[in-house]
C-alpha positions as CSV (number, residue, x, y, z in Angstrom):
1,M,89.3,107.8,6.6
2,P,86.4,107.3,8.9
3,D,86.0,104.0,10.6
4,F,83.0,102.7,8.6
5,A,83.0,99.4,10.6
6,L,82.5,101.3,13.9
7,I,79.8,103.4,12.3
8,G,78.0,100.3,11.1
9,D,78.2,98.7,14.5
10,I,76.8,101.8,16.2
11,I,73.9,101.9,13.7
12,R,73.1,98.2,14.1
13,A,73.2,98.5,17.9
14,K,70.9,101.6,17.9
15,T,68.5,100.0,15.5
16,A,68.5,96.7,17.4
17,K,67.7,98.5,20.6
18,Y,64.8,100.4,18.9
19,F,63.3,97.2,17.4
20,A,64.1,94.9,20.3
21,G,60.4,94.6,21.2
22,R,59.6,93.3,17.8
23,K,61.5,90.0,18.5
24,Y,63.8,90.0,15.5
25,Q,64.4,86.4,14.7
26,E,66.9,84.7,12.4
27,Y,64.7,81.6,12.2
28,D,60.9,81.4,12.0
29,G,60.4,79.4,15.2
30,P,58.0,80.2,18.1
31,V,59.5,82.1,21.0
32,N,58.3,79.5,23.5
33,E,60.4,76.7,21.9
34,K,64.0,76.3,23.0
35,E,65.2,73.7,20.6
36,F,65.8,73.5,16.8
37,G,67.3,70.1,16.2
38,S,70.5,70.3,18.2
39,V,70.7,74.1,18.1
40,P,69.7,75.8,21.3
41,Y,67.7,79.0,21.3
42,D,67.3,81.4,24.2
43,K,63.9,83.0,24.1
44,D,65.1,85.8,26.3
45,E,67.5,87.1,23.8
46,A,66.3,90.0,21.6
47,G,67.5,92.1,18.8
48,L,70.7,91.0,17.2
49,D,72.2,89.4,20.3
50,F,72.3,85.7,19.6
51,A,74.4,83.1,21.4
52,S,76.5,82.3,18.4
53,E,79.3,80.8,20.6
54,N,77.0,77.8,21.3
55,L,76.5,77.0,17.6
56,P,78.7,74.8,15.4
57,E,81.6,76.4,13.6
58,I,80.9,77.2,10.0
59,E,83.4,77.8,7.2
60,R,83.1,81.4,6.0
61,P,84.3,82.8,2.7
62,P,87.0,85.5,2.9
63,L,85.9,89.1,3.3
64,R,85.9,91.3,0.3
65,H,87.7,94.6,0.5
66,I,84.5,96.6,1.1
67,D,83.4,94.2,3.8
68,K,86.4,95.2,5.9
69,Y,85.0,98.7,6.2
70,I,81.2,98.1,6.3
71,A,79.5,94.7,6.7
72,P,77.1,93.6,3.8
73,E,74.0,93.7,5.9
74,C,70.9,95.8,6.5
75,P,69.8,96.7,10.0
76,C,66.8,94.9,11.3
77,L,66.7,92.5,8.3
78,T,68.0,89.0,8.1
79,K,70.0,88.1,5.1
80,R,67.2,86.2,3.4
81,Y,64.8,89.2,3.9
82,T,67.5,91.5,2.5
83,M,67.6,89.4,-0.7
84,S,63.8,89.6,-1.0
85,V,63.6,93.4,-0.3
86,L,66.3,94.2,-2.9
87,T,64.5,91.9,-5.4
88,C,61.4,93.9,-4.8
89,L,63.2,97.2,-5.4
90,G,64.6,95.7,-8.7
91,F,61.1,94.9,-9.9
92,I,59.9,98.4,-8.9
93,I,62.6,99.9,-11.2
94,T,62.0,97.5,-14.1
95,F,58.2,97.9,-14.1
96,G,58.6,101.7,-13.6
97,M,60.7,101.9,-16.8
98,R,57.8,100.2,-18.7
99,C,55.6,103.2,-17.9
100,N,58.0,105.9,-19.0
101,M,57.1,105.8,-22.7
102,S,53.4,106.2,-22.2
103,I,53.8,109.1,-19.8
104,A,56.3,110.9,-22.1
105,K,53.9,110.6,-25.1
106,L,51.0,111.7,-23.0
107,Q,52.8,114.9,-22.0
108,L,54.1,115.7,-25.5
109,L,50.8,115.2,-27.2
110,G,48.7,116.6,-24.3
111,N,48.0,120.1,-25.8
112,R,44.4,121.0,-26.7
113,T,44.8,122.4,-30.2
114,E,45.3,120.3,-33.3
115,E,48.0,122.6,-34.6
116,E,50.1,122.2,-31.4
117,I,49.6,118.4,-31.5
118,Q,50.8,118.2,-35.0
119,A,53.8,120.4,-34.2
120,K,54.7,118.2,-31.3
121,I,54.4,115.1,-33.5
122,Q,56.8,116.5,-36.0
123,V,59.4,117.2,-33.3
124,F,58.9,114.2,-31.2
125,R,58.2,111.3,-33.6
126,P,58.8,112.2,-37.3
127,E,57.1,109.8,-39.7
128,W,55.4,107.8,-37.0
129,S,52.3,106.2,-38.3
130,V,49.7,104.4,-36.2
131,G,51.3,101.0,-37.2
132,V,54.8,102.2,-36.1
133,E,53.5,103.5,-32.8
134,S,51.8,100.2,-32.1
135,A,55.0,98.4,-33.0
136,I,56.9,100.6,-30.6
137,D,54.4,100.0,-27.8
138,S,54.5,96.2,-28.3
139,S,58.2,95.7,-29.1
140,F,59.2,95.3,-25.5
141,Y,57.0,92.2,-25.1
142,W,58.5,90.6,-28.3
143,G,61.8,90.3,-26.5
144,Y,60.2,89.7,-23.1
145,L,58.5,86.6,-24.4
146,I,61.6,85.1,-26.1
147,T,63.8,84.9,-23.0
148,Q,61.3,83.4,-20.5
149,V,62.3,79.8,-20.8
150,P,66.0,80.5,-21.6
151,G,66.1,82.7,-18.5
152,G,65.1,79.6,-16.4
153,F,68.1,77.7,-17.7
154,L,70.4,80.7,-17.2
155,A,69.2,80.9,-13.6
156,S,69.9,77.2,-13.2
157,K,73.4,77.2,-14.8
158,Y,74.7,80.4,-13.4
159,P,74.2,82.2,-10.1
160,A,70.6,83.5,-10.1
161,N,71.5,86.7,-8.2
162,K,74.0,87.7,-10.9
163,I,71.5,87.0,-13.6
164,F,68.8,89.1,-12.0
165,G,71.2,92.0,-11.2
166,K,72.7,92.1,-14.7
167,A,69.2,92.1,-16.2
168,V,68.1,95.1,-14.2
169,V,71.3,97.1,-14.8
170,I,71.4,96.4,-18.6
171,S,67.8,97.4,-18.9
172,S,68.6,100.6,-16.9
173,I,71.5,101.5,-19.2
174,L,69.2,100.9,-22.3
175,N,66.6,103.2,-20.7
176,L,69.2,106.0,-20.8
177,F,69.5,105.5,-24.6
178,V,65.7,105.7,-25.2
179,P,65.5,109.6,-25.5
180,G,68.3,109.6,-28.1
181,A,66.7,106.7,-30.0
182,I,63.4,108.6,-30.1
183,R,65.0,111.5,-31.8
184,L,67.1,109.4,-34.3
185,H,64.7,106.9,-35.9
186,P,61.7,104.7,-34.8
187,A,63.6,101.5,-35.9
188,I,66.4,102.3,-33.5
189,L,63.8,102.8,-30.7
190,I,62.2,99.5,-31.5
191,I,65.6,97.7,-31.3
192,V,66.3,99.3,-27.9
193,R,62.9,98.3,-26.6
194,I,63.3,94.7,-27.9
195,C,66.7,94.5,-26.1
196,Q,65.0,95.8,-22.9
197,G,62.4,93.0,-23.2
198,L,65.1,90.4,-23.8
199,V,67.1,91.2,-20.7
200,E,64.0,91.7,-18.4
201,G,62.6,88.4,-19.6
202,V,65.0,86.6,-17.2
203,T,64.0,88.5,-14.1
204,Y,61.0,86.3,-13.0
205,P,62.8,82.9,-13.6
206,A,65.9,84.3,-11.8
207,T,63.8,85.3,-8.8
208,H,62.8,81.7,-8.4
209,G,66.4,80.7,-8.7
210,I,67.3,83.0,-5.9
211,L,64.4,81.8,-3.6
212,R,65.4,78.2,-4.3
213,H,68.5,78.8,-2.1
214,W,67.3,81.4,0.3
215,A,63.7,80.7,1.1
216,P,63.0,78.1,3.8
217,P,59.9,76.0,2.8
218,L,57.7,77.6,5.6
219,E,58.7,81.1,4.5
220,R,58.3,80.7,0.7
221,S,55.0,82.5,0.5
222,R,56.1,85.6,2.4
223,L,59.5,85.9,0.8
224,A,58.2,85.3,-2.7
225,T,55.2,87.7,-2.4
226,L,57.5,90.4,-0.9
227,A,59.7,90.1,-3.9
228,F,56.9,90.0,-6.5
229,C,54.9,92.8,-5.0
230,G,57.5,95.2,-6.5
231,S,56.0,94.6,-9.9
232,Y,52.7,96.1,-8.8
233,A,54.3,98.8,-6.7
234,G,56.4,99.8,-9.7
235,V,53.2,100.6,-11.7
236,V,51.7,102.5,-8.8
237,I,54.8,104.6,-8.2
238,S,55.8,105.2,-11.8
239,Y,52.7,106.9,-13.1
240,P,52.6,109.8,-10.6
241,L,56.4,110.0,-10.3
242,S,57.0,110.0,-14.1
243,G,54.2,112.5,-14.6
244,T,55.7,114.8,-12.0
245,L,59.1,114.6,-13.6
246,V,57.7,115.3,-17.1
247,S,55.7,118.3,-15.9
248,A,58.5,119.8,-13.8
249,I,61.5,119.1,-16.0
250,S,61.0,117.5,-19.5
251,W,59.8,114.4,-21.2
252,Q,63.3,112.9,-21.1
253,A,63.5,113.1,-17.3
254,P,61.8,109.8,-16.4
255,F,64.1,107.8,-18.7
256,Y,67.2,109.3,-17.1
257,F,65.8,109.1,-13.5
258,Y,65.0,105.4,-13.7
259,G,68.2,104.7,-15.5
260,V,70.3,106.3,-12.8
261,C,68.2,104.6,-10.1
262,G,68.9,101.2,-11.7
263,L,72.7,101.9,-11.6
264,I,72.6,102.8,-7.9
265,W,70.4,99.8,-7.2
266,Y,73.0,97.5,-8.9
267,C,75.8,98.8,-6.7
268,C,73.7,97.9,-3.6
269,W,72.8,94.5,-5.2
270,L,76.5,93.6,-5.8
271,W,77.3,94.6,-2.2
272,L,74.5,92.9,-0.3
273,T,73.5,89.8,-2.3
274,F,75.1,86.4,-2.6
275,E,74.2,83.2,-4.6
276,K,73.8,81.0,-1.5
277,P,73.6,81.6,2.3
278,R,76.9,79.7,2.7
279,F,78.7,82.2,0.4
280,H,77.6,85.1,2.6
281,P,80.6,86.3,4.7
282,T,78.7,87.7,7.7
283,I,75.6,85.5,7.9
284,S,75.0,84.3,11.4
285,P,75.4,80.6,12.1
286,R,71.8,80.4,13.4
287,E,70.3,81.7,10.2
288,L,72.6,79.6,8.0
289,L,71.8,76.4,9.8
290,Y,68.1,77.2,9.8
291,I,68.0,77.8,6.0
292,E,70.2,74.8,5.1
293,K,68.5,72.3,7.5
294,S,65.0,73.3,6.3
295,L,65.9,73.0,2.7
296,G,67.8,69.7,3.2
297,S,69.6,68.3,0.2
298,S,67.2,69.9,-2.4
299,T,69.7,72.6,-3.2
300,E,72.6,70.2,-3.6
301,Q,71.1,68.3,-6.5
302,P,72.8,68.6,-9.9
303,L,71.6,71.6,-11.9
304,P,69.3,70.7,-14.8
305,T,70.3,71.1,-18.4
306,I,68.3,71.0,-21.6
307,S,69.0,67.3,-22.0
308,T,68.3,66.4,-18.3
309,T,65.2,68.5,-17.9
310,P,62.1,66.1,-17.8
311,W,60.2,67.8,-20.6
312,N,57.9,64.9,-21.1
313,A,57.0,65.0,-17.4
314,F,56.4,68.7,-17.6
315,F,53.9,68.3,-20.4
316,H,52.2,65.3,-18.7
317,S,51.9,66.9,-15.2
318,M,48.5,68.4,-14.4
319,P,49.9,70.5,-11.5
320,V,52.2,72.2,-14.1
321,Y,49.3,72.9,-16.3
322,A,47.3,74.3,-13.3
323,I,50.1,76.8,-12.7
324,M,50.2,77.8,-16.4
325,V,46.4,78.2,-16.6
326,A,46.4,80.3,-13.4
327,N,49.3,82.5,-14.8
328,F,47.4,83.0,-18.0
329,C,44.2,84.0,-16.2
330,R,46.0,86.4,-13.8
331,S,48.0,88.0,-16.7
332,W,44.8,88.5,-18.8
333,N,43.0,90.4,-16.1
334,F,46.1,92.3,-14.9
335,Y,46.9,93.7,-18.3
336,F,43.2,94.2,-18.9
337,L,43.0,96.6,-15.9
338,V,46.3,98.3,-16.5
339,L,45.7,99.0,-20.2
340,S,41.9,99.4,-20.3
341,Q,40.7,100.7,-16.9
342,P,41.3,104.4,-17.6
343,T,39.7,104.1,-21.0
344,Y,36.6,102.4,-19.4
345,L,36.2,105.1,-16.8
346,H,36.6,107.9,-19.3
347,S,34.3,106.5,-22.0
348,V,31.5,105.2,-19.7
349,Y,31.5,107.7,-16.9
350,D,33.2,110.7,-18.6
351,L,35.9,111.1,-15.9
352,E,38.8,113.5,-16.6
353,T,42.3,112.2,-17.3
354,A,43.6,113.1,-13.9
355,E,40.7,111.4,-12.2
356,T,41.1,108.2,-14.3
357,G,44.8,108.1,-13.4
358,F,44.2,108.3,-9.7
359,V,41.3,105.8,-9.7
360,G,43.3,103.5,-12.0
361,A,46.2,103.4,-9.5
362,L,44.1,102.9,-6.4
363,P,43.3,99.2,-6.9
364,H,46.9,98.3,-7.6
365,L,48.0,100.3,-4.6
366,L,45.8,98.2,-2.4
367,M,47.1,95.1,-4.1
368,T,50.7,96.1,-3.5
369,V,49.9,96.4,0.3
370,I,48.0,93.2,0.6
371,V,50.3,90.8,-1.4
372,P,52.9,90.6,1.4
373,F,50.3,90.1,4.0
374,G,48.8,87.3,2.0
375,G,52.2,85.6,2.0
376,L,52.5,85.9,5.8
377,L,49.0,84.5,6.3
378,A,49.7,81.5,4.0
379,D,52.9,80.6,5.8
380,H,51.2,81.0,9.1
381,I,48.4,78.5,8.1
382,R,51.0,76.0,6.9
383,K,53.3,76.4,9.9
384,E,50.5,75.8,12.4
385,G,49.4,72.7,10.5
386,I,45.9,74.1,9.9
387,L,45.9,73.2,6.2
388,S,48.3,71.3,4.0
389,T,50.4,73.1,1.4
390,T,48.1,71.9,-1.4
391,N,45.0,73.2,0.3
392,V,46.6,76.5,1.1
393,R,47.6,77.1,-2.5
394,K,44.2,76.1,-3.7
395,L,42.4,78.2,-1.1
396,F,44.4,81.4,-1.7
397,N,44.5,81.1,-5.5
398,C,40.8,80.1,-6.1
399,G,39.6,82.5,-3.4
400,G,41.4,85.4,-4.9
401,F,40.3,84.6,-8.5
402,G,36.8,83.9,-7.5
403,V,36.3,87.2,-5.5
404,E,37.8,89.3,-8.3
405,A,35.6,87.5,-10.9
406,F,32.5,88.2,-8.8
407,F,33.3,91.9,-8.5
408,F,34.0,92.1,-12.2
409,I,30.4,91.1,-12.7
410,V,29.4,93.9,-10.3
411,V,31.4,96.3,-12.4
412,A,29.8,95.1,-15.6
413,Y,26.3,96.0,-14.3
414,S,27.3,99.2,-12.3
415,N,25.4,102.4,-13.0
416,S,27.9,104.9,-11.3
417,A,31.6,105.5,-11.3
418,F,31.6,105.2,-7.5
419,T,30.1,101.7,-7.5
420,A,32.5,100.6,-10.3
421,T,35.5,102.0,-8.5
422,V,34.6,100.4,-5.1
423,A,34.0,97.0,-6.9
424,L,37.3,97.2,-8.7
425,C,39.2,98.1,-5.5
426,I,37.7,95.1,-3.6
427,G,38.1,92.7,-6.5
428,V,41.8,93.6,-7.3
429,A,42.6,93.7,-3.5
430,A,41.2,90.2,-3.1
431,S,43.2,88.9,-6.1
432,A,46.4,89.8,-4.2
433,F,45.9,86.6,-2.2
434,A,46.3,84.5,-5.5
435,I,49.9,85.5,-5.6
436,S,50.4,83.2,-2.6
437,G,48.9,80.5,-4.7
438,F,50.1,79.9,-8.2
439,N,53.1,82.3,-8.1
440,V,54.8,80.3,-5.3
441,N,53.6,76.9,-6.4
442,H,56.7,76.3,-8.6
443,L,58.9,75.9,-5.6
444,D,56.5,73.4,-4.0
445,I,56.2,70.9,-6.8
446,A,59.7,71.1,-8.2
447,P,62.2,73.3,-6.5
448,R,65.0,72.0,-8.7
449,Y,63.1,73.2,-11.9
450,A,61.4,76.2,-10.3
451,S,63.1,78.8,-12.5
452,I,62.4,76.8,-15.7
453,L,58.7,76.3,-14.8
454,M,58.5,80.0,-13.9
455,G,59.8,80.9,-17.4
456,M,57.3,78.6,-19.0
457,S,54.3,79.8,-17.1
458,N,55.3,83.5,-17.3
459,G,55.7,83.1,-21.1
460,I,52.1,81.9,-21.2
461,G,51.1,84.9,-19.2
462,T,53.0,87.2,-21.5
463,I,51.0,85.8,-24.4
464,A,47.8,86.7,-22.5
465,G,49.1,90.2,-22.0
466,M,49.8,90.6,-25.7
467,A,46.4,89.2,-26.8
468,N,44.2,91.0,-24.3
469,P,44.4,94.6,-25.8
470,I,43.7,93.2,-29.2
471,V,40.5,91.4,-28.0
472,V,39.4,94.3,-25.9
473,D,39.9,96.8,-28.7
474,H,37.9,94.6,-31.0
475,I,35.0,94.5,-28.6
476,T,35.0,98.2,-27.7
477,A,36.0,99.8,-31.0
478,D,33.6,101.9,-33.2
479,K,31.0,102.4,-30.5
480,K,29.3,105.7,-31.0
481,T,26.5,106.1,-28.5
482,H,26.8,105.9,-24.8
483,Q,24.6,102.8,-24.6
484,E,26.8,101.0,-27.1
485,K,29.9,101.8,-25.1
486,V,28.2,100.5,-21.9
487,E,27.2,97.3,-23.5
488,A,30.7,96.7,-25.1
489,W,32.5,97.2,-21.8
490,R,30.0,95.0,-20.1
491,V,30.9,92.2,-22.4
492,A,34.6,92.9,-21.8
493,F,34.2,92.6,-18.0
494,L,32.0,89.6,-18.2
495,M,34.6,87.9,-20.4
496,A,37.3,88.8,-17.8
497,A,35.1,87.2,-15.0
498,F,34.6,84.1,-17.2
499,V,38.4,83.7,-17.6
500,H,38.9,83.8,-13.8
501,F,36.1,81.3,-13.2
502,C,37.8,78.9,-15.6
503,G,41.1,79.4,-13.7
504,V,39.3,78.7,-10.4
505,I,37.9,75.4,-11.6
506,F,41.1,74.1,-13.3
507,Y,43.4,75.1,-10.4
508,A,41.0,73.6,-7.8
509,V,40.9,70.3,-9.5
510,F,44.5,69.8,-10.7
511,A,46.8,71.9,-8.5
512,S,49.2,70.4,-6.0
513,G,51.6,71.6,-3.3
514,E,53.6,68.5,-3.0
515,L,57.0,67.5,-4.5
516,Q,56.3,65.7,-7.7
517,P,57.8,62.2,-8.4
518,W,59.5,63.4,-11.6
519,A,61.2,66.3,-9.7
520,E,63.1,63.8,-7.5
521,T,66.6,62.7,-8.4
522,D,67.6,59.0,-8.6
523,D,69.7,59.3,-5.4
524,E,66.9,60.6,-3.3
525,K,65.0,58.3,-1.0
526,T,61.8,56.9,-2.3
527,W,58.6,57.6,-0.4
528,N,58.2,55.4,2.7
529,P,55.1,55.6,5.0
530,M,57.3,54.7,8.0
531,E,60.0,57.2,7.3
532,N,60.5,60.2,9.6
533,V,57.1,59.6,11.3
534,Q,56.0,62.2,13.7
535,S,53.8,61.7,16.8
536,S,50.1,62.5,16.2
537,T,50.1,64.3,19.6
538,Q,51.8,67.7,19.3
539,P,52.4,70.3,22.0
540,N,49.5,72.6,22.9
541,G,47.1,70.3,21.2
542,R,48.4,71.0,17.7
543,P,47.4,68.7,14.8
544,P,49.8,66.2,13.3
545,V,52.7,67.2,11.1
546,V,51.7,67.6,7.4
547,S,53.8,67.7,4.2
548,Y,55.4,70.9,3.1
549,G,56.5,70.0,-0.4
550,S,60.2,69.5,-0.7
551,V,61.0,69.7,3.0
552,D,63.7,67.4,4.3
553,Q,61.9,65.9,7.3
554,S,65.1,64.4,8.7
555,Q,65.5,67.6,10.8
556,P,62.0,68.7,11.9
557,H,61.0,72.3,12.1
558,P,61.4,74.0,15.5
559,D,57.7,74.3,15.7
560,Y,57.4,70.6,16.4
561,I,59.3,68.6,19.0
562,N,61.2,65.5,18.1
563,P,59.2,62.3,18.7
564,V,60.3,60.0,21.5
565,V,58.9,56.8,20.0
566,P,58.3,56.4,16.3
567,Q,54.7,55.6,15.6
568,P,53.5,54.3,12.2
569,V,51.0,57.0,11.1
570,Q,49.7,57.2,7.6
571,P,48.3,60.6,6.5
572,P,45.2,60.8,4.4
573,A,45.4,60.4,0.7
574,Q,46.3,63.4,-1.5
575,D,46.8,63.9,-5.3
576,E,44.9,60.8,-6.2
577,Y,45.1,61.4,-9.9
578,M,49.0,61.5,-9.9
579,N,50.7,58.8,-8.0
580,E,49.4,55.3,-7.5
581,Q,51.6,54.5,-4.5
582,R,50.0,57.5,-2.7
583,N,46.5,56.7,-3.8
584,L,45.4,55.4,-0.4
585,S,41.7,55.1,0.3
586,T,42.0,53.8,3.9
587,P,41.1,56.6,6.4
588,Y,43.6,58.1,8.9
589,Y,44.6,55.7,11.7
590,Q,47.4,55.2,14.2
591,E,49.1,51.9,14.9
592,P,50.1,50.6,18.3
593,V,53.5,51.6,19.5
594,S,56.2,49.2,18.6
595,T,59.8,49.1,19.9
596,N,61.0,48.5,16.3
597,P,59.6,51.0,13.8
598,F,60.2,48.6,10.9
599,K,58.3,45.8,12.6
600,P,55.1,47.3,13.8
601,A,52.7,45.5,16.2
602,N,50.1,45.0,13.5
603,P,51.8,42.9,10.7
604,T,48.6,42.8,8.7
605,N,48.6,46.4,7.9
606,P,48.8,46.6,4.0
607,F,50.7,49.9,4.1
608,L,53.5,48.6,6.3
609,Q,54.3,45.4,4.4
């Protein structure tokens, strides 16, 4: 038997040497800083060569049988980025499976003559009426809607990585049964599709359950957007790939291909993923300490149950409503473009089917590329202290929605296919930045309940996706002349822009990036303006430290040095409509230095009494 361990070491060494210039880091600290709490960091070390002997000893779980031959790690990827990349691949597979049915039907009914179409109908879908076909197309979302909130509780009670992996593999197995169900009876096909929706409904809540343990606060945006961009990449990849498989082999090929890919992915998922960093047998001490110290005690809180979940606080929290409204608006326009954009280009500008497919995929291709970069930019702004987490979420979300809404208006009044296509590409590409806003916001305001909140907000978004085609069909149906079609689609795009503008206003007013009072447990410390105060003078002229949601400030991020003398500094007021004890109207100030942080030099200060 070949020595897989030796082979793995050789591959890692070669890859580390190749990527040495990229400064592979296991914690997101600046290379000119040499200290992370009590953990030294040598800036001259590159690649995978870290001075692990200088770090505290950690208790490791026993190696599995496969780990003795090949370590569960990917070259040039930290363990947390491995989790995010594999989650992205899982979304690519699940969203790709959703496109298989439409491509298969398009190929089977794509002949020109009415006789051939009728012959294919009799072979492919006997006794399929228009109502049955609509039920088959929508049956997936019946099950998908049901398991959104239950999926959040499952991801809280059981290991979220196992929930996500089982959802993808079960959906893949069901995808292998779809060709046989099509030939048997439409009722069987509807049942299979509902079951696929039921299991895939837990994927988004489970993703937040994974990120709760693996994503440091200052890397939430990049890790979450990297994972979620798989949903957009899945649509972009599936349409041309499924079309090629159908044309080259048969209409059953996409179902079998994605089913097998899901099984292969699940094997890699079982091998490379773990519930928590501490359960990973080969994680480096440096990365483990960075993740655990940055998250603090937030991941050690008791898991919520139906009885302990603060439902009343959920439904009285405006930041929660802001996330739900943003998810509804984003889902409305996402499904609007996915389902209606090819029809719009064909009916208004007479583009051929092949052209509409290419043009329809182009905006989503741009979005797939930009979403991860938006996450990197958002984390960079927060890490450098340029803006607070609340302002970053509002800027990215409202900016993305606002730009897309503006270009929807441009599309509504366009006179050529080129102008409409360019406007759609710019608008959809800009909306990619919104994913770094509302889609990550659950982890900011309530990391303990992030998976539950994701299930609630994504359920609202699913309702928008189910209602959108009904509304659009009602607006654009029965339009005979070209001018009537143009006017109808103009109304549809203006309505989409109006939905986004409503989302911009609501999110800008009510969103928050701070840990909510109802998300704290009783044993957590109450807010104290004197607690863990940082110096207002940071190295290299950096601004004072700002809040990053549920960050445990007892161990500061390596980007900021430890203060020598505590100074009572009160940050400016935030979230004035939520918490009275943080509703402070006095402007930013700095007190004189005191030798005792609990007895400042100015005893008349109302905030320190």
